[in-house]
N, C-alpha and C positions, 0 to 999 in steps of 0.2 A: 526851465528844467531845474527843479528844486532838489532832485536826488543825484547823488554821485554814483554812477554805474559801477565804477571800479572800487567797491568797498571791501572786497574779500580777495583772497589769493586764488588765482585761476591760471596757474602756470603748469604746463603749457596749454595752449588752446586745443581742446578736444576736437572741435570742428575742423581746425586746420590739419590736425593729425589724421583724422578720418578721411577727409577729402583728398589729401595728398597721397594717402595709402591707396585709395580707390583709383585715383588718376594714374598712379604708377602701374598698378595692376593692368588697367586698361591700355596704357601705352605699351607695356610689355606684350600684350596680346595683339594690339593693332598699332605698330610703330608709326604709321603715317598720321595717327591722331594726336601726336605729341602736342602740337600748338593748341588744338581744341581743348583737350582735357586739362592741360596745365594752365591754360588761360582761365577756364572755369574754376579750377582750384584756387588760383590766385585771386579771383574776384570774391570767392567765399571768404578766404583768409583776410583780404583787405576790408571786407564788410564788417568783420569782427572788431577791427580797430576803428573804423568809421563810426560804428554804433557805440563805441566807448566800452565795449565788453572786455577788450584785451589791449595790452601794450604791444608794440611791434615785436619786441623780443619774444613774447608769448607765441605769436603766430610763426615766427621764424623757427623756433625750436620745435613747435608742433609740426610744421611742414617737413622739417628735417627728420623727425622721428617717424612720421608716416611714410616718407620716402624710403628711409633706411629699413624699416620694418617690412615693407613690401618687397624690397630687393633681397632681403635675407630669407624671406619665406618663399620667394619665387624660385 
């Protein structure tokens, strides 16, 4: 691996923001799906760190923003 994936600013994670926003909307519509949708959202967010695209703080802030946005708009 000759290149450094984290070479520019990418705060917060847009993928994490989007998937947690979607997960929150779906959980609000179908409360029994909490574990399923938040598990999937967590896997997407973790994959961003695993692939070297974001730092953990990027995905935590992105997840928080997505969740808060969905709650405020719902």
